[in-house]
C-alpha positions in Angstrom: 0.1 -0.1 0.2 1.8 3.4 -1.1 2.6 5.5 2.7 1.5 8.6 0.8 -1.7 9.6 0.4 -4.2 13.0 -0.1 -6.3 14.0 3.1 -9.8 13.4 2.9 -10.5 15.5 5.9 -10.7 13.5 8.7 -8.8 14.3 11.8 -5.9 13.7 12.6 -5.3 10.7 15.2 -3.4 10.6 18.1 0.5 9.9 17.8 1.5 6.2 18.6 3.1 5.2 22.1 6.6 4.9 21.0 8.0 1.2 21.7 10.6 0.4 19.7 13.3 3.4 19.9 15.8 3.7 16.9 18.1 3.7 18.9 17.8 -0.1 20.2 18.0 -0.6 16.5 20.9 1.9 15.1 22.8 0.2 18.5 22.1 -3.7 17.0 23.7 -2.4 14.0 26.4 -1.2 14.8 27.2 -3.7 16.7 27.7 -5.5 14.0 29.0 -3.1 11.7 32.2 -3.5 14.5 32.0 -7.4 13.9 33.1 -7.0 10.3 35.1 -4.6 11.2 36.9 -5.8 13.9 37.4 -8.4 11.9 38.7 -6.6 8.5 41.1 -4.8 10.6 42.8 -8.1 12.1 43.3 -10.1 9.0 44.8 -6.9 7.5 46.7 -6.6 10.3 48.4 -9.9 9.7 49.4 -8.8 6.2 51.3 -5.9 6.8 52.7 -7.3 9.0 53.9 -10.3 6.1 54.9 -6.9 4.1 56.5 -5.4 6.7 58.9 -7.9 7.0 59.7 -8.4 4.3 60.1 -5.0 3.6 62.7 -4.3 6.2 64.4 -7.8 5.4 65.0 -6.3 1.7 65.7 -3.0 3.3 68.2 -3.7 6.1 70.0 -6.8 4.6 70.1 -7.7 0.8 69.7 -3.8 -0.1 72.5 -2.4 1.8 74.6 -5.5 0.9 73.4 -5.4 -2.5 75.2 -1.8 -2.2 78.1 -2.9 -0.2 79.0 -5.6 -3.1 79.2 -2.8 -5.5 81.2 -0.5 -3.6 83.9 -3.6 -3.1 84.2 -4.0 -7.2 84.5 0.4 -7.5 86.8 0.9 -5.1 89.1 -2.1 -6.2 88.4 -0.8 -9.8 89.7 2.5 -8.5 93.0 1.0 -7.6 93.9 -0.1 -10.7 93.2 3.3 -12.1 95.8 4.7 -9.1 98.1 1.6 -9.3 98.5 2.7 -13.6 99.0 6.3 -13.1 101.8 4.6 -10.3 103.6 2.9 -12.8 102.9 5.5 -15.9 104.8 8.7 -13.5 107.5 6.3 -12.6 108.5 5.3 -16.0 109.1 9.6 -16.8 112.8 11.0 -16.7 112.0 14.0 -14.0 110.0 11.7 -11.6 107.0 13.6 -9.4 107.6 12.7 -6.3 104.1 14.9 -4.6 102.4 13.1 -7.3 103.4 9.9 -6.8 103.1 10.1 -2.7 99.4 11.4 -3.9 98.3 8.7 -6.3 99.5 6.8 -3.7 97.5 7.4 -0.2 94.4 7.1 -2.9 95.5 3.8 -4.1 95.7 2.9 0.1 92.6 5.0 0.6 90.7 2.4 -1.5 92.3 -0.4 -0.1 91.1 1.1 2.9 87.6 0.8 2.3 87.4 -2.1 0.0 88.5 -3.9 4.1 85.7 -2.2 5.8 83.5 -2.6 2.7 84.0 -6.2 3.9 83.7 -6.3 7.2 79.9 -4.8 6.8 79.0 -6.8 4.8 79.7 -9.8 7.3 79.1 -8.0 10.1 75.9 -8.2 8.1 75.5 -11.1 7.6 76.4 -12.1 10.9 73.2 -9.8 11.8 70.1 -11.9 9.2 71.5 -14.9 10.6 70.1 -13.8 14.4 67.3 -11.4 12.8 64.4 -13.2 15.4 61.5 -10.9 12.2 63.5 -10.8 8.6 61.8 -12.7 6.2 64.3 -15.1 4.5 65.8 -18.5 4.2 68.7 -18.3 6.2 71.0 -20.7 5.9 70.9 -19.5 2.2 71.6 -16.2 3.2 74.7 -18.1 5.7 76.7 -18.8 2.7 77.0 -16.0 1.8 80.3 -15.6 4.5 82.4 -17.6 3.5 82.2 -16.1 -0.8 82.6 -12.4 1.7 85.7 -14.0 2.9 86.4 -15.5 -0.3 86.7 -11.8 -1.8 88.5 -10.5 1.5 91.2 -13.0 0.5 91.6 -12.4 -3.4 91.6 -8.6 -2.5 94.8 -9.2 0.0 96.5 -11.5 -2.4 95.8 -8.3 -4.8 97.1 -5.2 -2.8 100.8 -8.4 -1.8 100.8 -8.5 -5.2 100.4 -5.2 -6.2 103.2 -4.1 -3.5 105.6 -6.5 -4.9 104.9 -5.7 -8.2 105.5 -1.8 -7.4 108.2 -2.5 -5.7 110.4 -4.3 -8.7 109.4 -1.5 -10.2 110.9 0.8 -7.7 114.3 -1.5 -7.9 114.6 -1.7 -11.9 113.8 -5.2 -12.1 112.1 -6.3 -15.9 111.9 -9.9 -15.6 109.8 -10.0 -12.1 108.2 -6.5 -13.2 106.0 -8.9 -16.1 105.8 -11.7 -13.8 104.2 -10.4 -11.1 102.3 -8.3 -13.7 101.1 -11.1 -15.3 100.3 -12.4 -11.0 98.6 -9.0 -10.5 96.1 -9.5 -13.8 95.3 -13.2 -12.6 94.7 -11.8 -8.6 92.2 -9.3 -10.5 90.1 -11.8 -12.9 90.1 -14.3 -9.5 88.8 -11.0 -7.6 85.8 -10.6 -10.3 85.1 -13.5 -9.6 84.6 -14.0 -6.4 83.1 -11.1 -6.6 80.6 -11.5 -8.9 79.7 -15.0 -7.3 78.0 -12.9 -4.3 76.0 -10.6 -6.9 74.8 -13.8 -8.7 73.5 -15.0 -4.7 72.8 -11.9 -4.0 70.1 -11.5 -6.9 68.8 -14.4 -6.5 68.1 -13.7 -3.0 66.0 -10.6 -4.3 64.4 -12.3 -6.6 62.9 -14.6 -3.9 61.8 -11.7 -2.5 60.5 -10.2 -4.7 58.2 -13.9 -5.5 57.5 -14.0 -1.8 56.5 -10.3 -2.1 54.0 -11.0 -4.9 52.5 -13.8 -3.1 51.9 -11.6 -1.0 50.1 -9.5 -3.0 48.1 -12.1 -4.2 47.6 -13.0 -0.7 46.1 -10.2 0.1 44.2 -9.7 -3.0 42.1 -12.6 -2.5 41.3 -12.3 1.0 40.1 -8.4 -0.1 38.2 -10.3 -2.8 37.1 -12.1 -0.1 36.6 -9.5 2.3 34.5 -7.4 -0.3 32.1 -10.7 -1.1 31.2 -10.9 2.6 30.9 -6.8 2.9 29.0 -6.6 -0.1 27.0 -9.5 1.6 26.4 -8.3 5.3 25.7 -5.0 3.7 23.1 -5.7 2.1 21.3 -7.3 4.6 22.3 -5.4 6.4 20.4 -2.6 3.8 17.4 -4.8 3.7 17.1 -3.4 7.0 17.5 -0.1 7.0 14.9 -0.1 4.2 12.3 -1.9 6.0 12.9 -1.5 9.2 14.4 2.7 9.5 15.5 4.0 5.7 11.8 3.6 3.8 9.6 5.4 6.5 11.9 8.4 6.1 12.5 7.9 2.2 8.5 8.4 2.3 8.8 11.2 4.7 11.4 12.8 2.5 8.6 12.3 -0.5 6.0 13.9 1.3 8.9 16.9 1.8 9.6 17.3 -2.1 5.7 17.2 -2.8 5.2 19.6 -0.2 8.4 22.0 -1.1 6.5 21.7 -4.8 3.4 23.4 -3.3 1.3 20.2 -2.9 0.3 20.5 0.6 -2.7 18.2 0.3 -0.5 15.3 0.6 -0.6 13.0 4.0 1.8 10.5 5.1 0.6 7.0 6.4 1.9 5.2 9.7 2.9 2.2 10.4 6.1 2.5 12.4 5.9 2.9 16.3 9.2 4.4 17.0 10.3 8.1 16.9 9.5 8.5 12.7 6.3 7.9 13.7 6.1 11.1 16.0 7.8 12.4 13.3 5.1 11.8 10.4 2.5 12.9 13.0 4.3 16.0 13.4 4.5 16.2 9.5 1.3 15.9 9.2 0.1 18.5 10.9 2.8 20.8 9.9 1.1 20.1 6.1 -2.8 21.0 7.0 -0.9 24.3 9.2 0.7 25.7 6.1 -2.0 24.6 3.9 -4.5 27.0 5.4 -1.9 29.9 5.7 -1.5 29.0 2.5 -4.9 29.8 1.3 -4.7 32.4 3.3 -1.2 34.0 1.6 -3.1 33.3 -1.5 -6.8 35.7 -0.9 -4.9 38.0 0.4 -1.3 38.3 -2.0 -4.0 40.0 -4.1 -4.5 42.7 -2.1 -1.4 42.7 0.6 2.5 42.3 -0.4 3.0 38.2 0.0 5.9 39.4 2.1 3.8 41.2 4.7 1.1 38.6 4.9 3.3 35.8 5.8 5.5 38.5 8.3 1.5 38.8 9.4 0.7 35.2 9.8 4.1 33.5 10.5 6.1 35.9 13.8 3.8 38.5 14.1 6.9 40.8 13.2 5.0 43.3 11.7 1.4 43.8 14.4 3.7 45.8 16.8 4.2 49.5 17.3 5.1 51.8 14.2 8.6 52.6 14.4 11.1 55.0 12.4 13.0 53.8 9.6 15.6 55.0 6.3 13.3 53.7 3.4 13.1 54.5 0.1 9.6 56.0 -1.4 8.3 55.7 -4.4 5.0 57.4 -6.8 4.5 56.8 -10.2 1.5 58.4 -12.0 0.2 58.1 -15.7 -0.1 60.9 -17.3 -2.7 62.3 -19.3 -4.6 59.1 -17.8 -8.5 61.1 -17.0 -8.6 62.4 -21.0 -8.0 58.3 -21.8 -11.0 58.0 -19.3 -13.2 60.0 -21.2 -13.1 57.9 -24.7 -13.5 54.6 -22.3 -16.2 52.3 -21.1 -15.9 51.9 -17.2 -14.8 47.6 -17.8 -12.2 49.3 -20.6 -10.8 51.3 -18.1 -10.2 48.4 -15.8 -8.5 46.3 -18.0 -6.1 49.4 -19.3 -5.2 49.7 -15.4 -4.8 46.4 -15.2 -2.7 45.8 -18.4 -0.4 49.0 -16.9 -0.8 48.2 -12.7 0.0 43.8 -14.2 3.6 45.6 -16.0 4.7 48.3 -13.8 4.4 46.2 -10.7 7.1 43.8 -12.2 9.6 45.9 -11.9 9.0 46.3 -8.2 8.9 43.9 -6.9 11.7 42.5 -8.7 13.7 44.8 -7.0 12.5 44.0 -3.7 10.1 46.8 -3.7 6.6 46.7 -1.8 3.9 48.3 -3.3 1.9 50.2 -0.4 -1.0 50.6 -2.8 -2.6 51.5 -6.3 -3.9 55.4 -6.3 -6.0 55.5 -9.4 -3.6 55.5 -11.6 -1.1 56.4 -9.4 1.5 53.4 -7.6 2.9 53.7 -4.5 5.8 51.3 -3.1 8.8 52.0 -1.0 11.7 50.3 -0.1 13.8 49.8 3.4 15.1 47.0 5.8 13.8 44.2 6.4 12.6 44.1 3.2 15.5 45.3 1.7 19.0 46.4 3.1 19.8 49.7 4.8 22.9 50.3 2.4 20.7 49.3 -1.2 17.7 50.7 -1.3 18.5 53.8 -2.8 19.8 52.0 -6.2 17.1 49.3 -6.3 13.7 52.2 -6.4 16.3 53.3 -9.0 16.6 50.2 -10.9 12.9 50.0 -10.5 11.9 53.4 -12.1 14.1 52.8 -14.8 13.0 49.2 -16.3 9.2 50.1 -15.5 10.0 53.5 -17.8 11.2 50.7 -20.2 8.7 48.8 -20.1 6.3 51.8 -20.9 7.3 51.3 -24.4 5.9 47.5 -24.2 3.1 49.5 -22.6 1.9 51.6 -25.3 2.8 48.8 -28.4 -0.1 46.5 -25.9 -2.7 49.7 -25.7 -4.5 48.7 -29.4 -5.6 45.2 -28.3 -6.5 46.5 -25.0 -8.7 49.2 -25.8 -10.0 48.2 -29.1 -8.3 51.1 -31.4 -6.0 50.9 -34.0 -6.4 54.5 -34.2 -6.4 57.8 -32.2 -4.5 56.3 -29.6 -4.5 58.3 -26.3 -0.4 59.1 -26.4 0.3 57.6 -22.8 4.0 58.7 -20.3 4.2 58.2 -16.6 5.9 60.3 -14.3 8.0 59.3 -11.5 9.5 60.0 -8.0 12.0 59.1 -5.7 12.8 60.7 -2.3 14.9 58.7 0.5 14.3 59.5 4.4 12.7 58.8 8.1 9.3 58.1 8.0 7.3 56.7 10.2 6.0 52.5 9.2 4.1 50.0 11.0 0.1 48.9 10.7 -2.0 52.2 10.8 -6.5 51.7 10.6 -8.3 51.7 12.5 -9.6 48.4 14.8 -11.4 46.5 12.2 -9.1 47.8 9.2 -5.5 48.0 9.1 -2.6 48.8 6.8 1.3 48.0 7.0 2.4 51.1 5.4 4.7 54.9 5.7 3.7 58.1 6.5 6.1 61.2 7.1 8.4 63.7 5.4 9.6 61.9 3.1 6.3 60.4 1.6 4.9 63.9 0.7 8.2 64.1 -0.5 8.3 61.7 -3.1 4.6 62.9 -4.1 5.9 66.8 -4.4 9.0 65.0 -6.6 6.5 62.9 -9.7 4.3 65.9 -9.6 7.3 68.6 -9.9 8.3 66.6 -13.9 5.3 68.1 -15.2 7.0 71.2 -14.7 10.4 70.6 -15.6 9.5 68.3 -18.3 11.5 65.2 -17.3 9.9 61.6 -15.9 12.1 60.2 -13.2 12.9 62.8 -10.2 14.9 62.0 -6.8 15.9 63.6 -3.8 19.3 64.5 -3.0 19.4 62.1 -0.1 18.5 59.3 -2.9 21.2 60.6 -5.4 24.0 60.7 -2.1 23.5 56.8 -1.0 22.9 55.7 -4.9 25.1 57.8 -7.1 27.8 55.3 -7.5 25.1 52.9 -9.0 23.4 54.9 -12.0 23.6 57.9 -13.5 22.0 61.4 -13.1 21.5 64.9 -13.5 21.4 68.0 -10.9 18.3 69.7 -12.3 17.4 72.1 -9.5 17.4 73.1 -6.1 13.6 73.5 -5.2 11.4 74.4 -2.5 8.3 72.4 -2.2 4.9 73.4 -1.3 5.2 72.0 3.0 8.9 72.1 3.8 10.9 75.7 4.2 14.6 74.1 3.8 15.5 73.7 0.4 16.7 70.3 -1.2 18.3 69.6 -4.6 16.8 67.3 -6.9 18.4 65.1 -9.6 16.9 63.7 -12.9 17.7 60.3 -12.4 18.7 59.0 -16.0 20.5 55.1 -16.7 22.0 52.6 -14.5 25.8 53.4 -14.2 28.0 53.1 -17.2 25.2 52.4 -19.7 23.9 56.0 -21.0 24.7 57.6 -24.3 27.7 59.9 -24.9 24.9 62.7 -26.4 23.4 62.5 -22.2 26.4 62.6 -20.4 27.9 65.1 -22.9 24.4 66.9 -22.1 24.5 66.8 -18.2 28.0 67.9 -17.8 27.0 70.9 -20.0 24.1 72.0 -17.7 25.9 71.3 -14.5 28.1 73.5 -15.9 24.9 76.2 -16.7 23.9 75.4 -13.4 26.4 76.6 -11.1 27.0 79.9 -13.9 22.9 80.3 -13.1 23.8 80.2 -9.0 26.2 82.2 -9.2 23.6 85.1 -10.9 26.3 84.8 -13.9 22.6 85.1 -15.9 25.0 85.6 -19.1 27.3 82.6 -19.1 24.4 80.7 -17.9 22.1 81.0 -21.1 25.0 80.4 -23.0 25.4 77.6 -21.6 22.1 76.4 -21.2 22.0 77.2 -25.2 24.8 75.1 -25.7 22.8 72.4 -24.2 20.0 73.0 -26.5 22.9 73.1 -29.1 23.3 69.2 -28.0 19.4 68.1 -27.5 17.0 71.0 -29.2 14.1 69.3 -26.9 15.6 69.3 -23.8 12.5 70.6 -21.4 14.5 71.8 -18.1 17.1 73.6 -20.4 14.6 75.5 -22.2 13.0 75.8 -18.7 15.9 77.8 -17.6 16.7 80.1 -20.6 12.6 81.8 -19.6 13.6 82.3 -15.9 16.8 83.7 -16.6 14.5 86.4 -18.6 12.8 86.6 -15.5 15.3 86.8 -13.8 17.1 89.6 -15.3 13.3 91.5 -15.0 12.9 90.7 -11.6 16.3 90.4 -9.7 16.0 87.9 -6.7 16.9 89.0 -3.4 20.7 89.8 -1.8 19.9 86.6 0.1 18.5 84.4 -2.8 20.0 80.6 -2.6 19.6 79.4 -5.8 16.4 77.6 -4.7 13.3 78.1 -6.2 9.6 77.2 -5.0 7.5 75.6 -6.5 3.7 75.7 -5.9 1.9 72.8 -7.2 1.5 70.1 -5.1 
């Protein structure tokens, strides 16, 4: 029977009593695994000891002996070379006594080395004979001792013949020299024969060690395969037990969790055991039921309130506390001329246009982490700030949303014919956006019967005033000085003016939002730079330079509305000069 089923509306049964705890099952499995590990460890240790002993035999005896025998041969050949040099030096008319002495010293030194190497080899053979751990045929190795002694005797005979030979050479006895030279040749051949015999014997021992190592390797391989098969069989048995008693219920629970993750909240898991997993399964079923209820609430109210606010209200009530002060960025956008558009539409047509407009324009706000506060006629109010976005990022995110919203306006214009059912006489669609960053009061505001999570304060009013100020400047995107200060590294802007809005006595600098950083066209940046230079002249009351600068802006873009506005304002200021304490700010009369 499938352990997963859909809810049938029945009440959950009480959680079963835990009669067979998982700890008991796991303890039994652990004991079985420990026993298997102990067996494997013991057999592996035995193999390791055998391999270790074989390696020690090679490292401590065979290899050092081979090295000593090779060194003996090298030193004897070096002696022969020094002997030949001695003979050659004595044939010169003027004998180099120092050179003779040096060659004789080197000859004697090599002879001494050979004696030491023979002694070291005999000592190794003696140690191997009494070794308790080395793995080799000690009787065979013991035969090396007389062979090495034969090498020693052959070397001594060679040494004696060389001394006699040198003495006769010194006394100038050619016949004796000739005879002794033949003796030296024979003694050297005898030495080579003896040393080769030792070398062959060592090679035999080394090959024997290799054969034994190969045998140990094959034995270890057979043992490993056997243990692998045994472990595989035991593993399958343990896996079967685990699957039946432990893993299968967990798998069913995991499958249910994945179903919930994919949005299936109708899933229920049947309880088939009497352990902790059964209690966990019951808890899971209750959790799914609660999630289903919360999801229904979120789905219903998420169309009216931002889903993140609904989630917060359902989970931890973090938005039900008293209002608090926070730094946020407030966003206002308005569809220009919508009232005149509505005059030619039926109520159903107005709703269709607005719904499609709000659908398109809301996407950038949510994609950039903003909270849509409310729809006011054809206007959208939104805000960014903690806990939905970080304290430093929200001005830039709001600017990105505004730019993206403005970019989607062309898409909305293309959709208008199908929405309105018109092919000609379509209204001109434009949007104005205002952004302001500052301190607001945020919280659930309303009556006992109806509340909304919203923001209030001067910053909200300022954002609304900036949206309206677009009409006077002929712009679409205006941001406050604080927004510009916190987002200037992320966007391109143009300082537009210093204004006093209705309801605020202090002047504020306002900026036109142009594009994301490094994405503005060169002509736009050139116009921006010229305009800001002209604005500086304007604030210095240098009307002539300011006029020339704004006319230069129109040379870059003949349709730049702010430049035209300032040229008109300059004419007014020439006729009506400002007061001596004029701060360069312009007062707006429209809200």
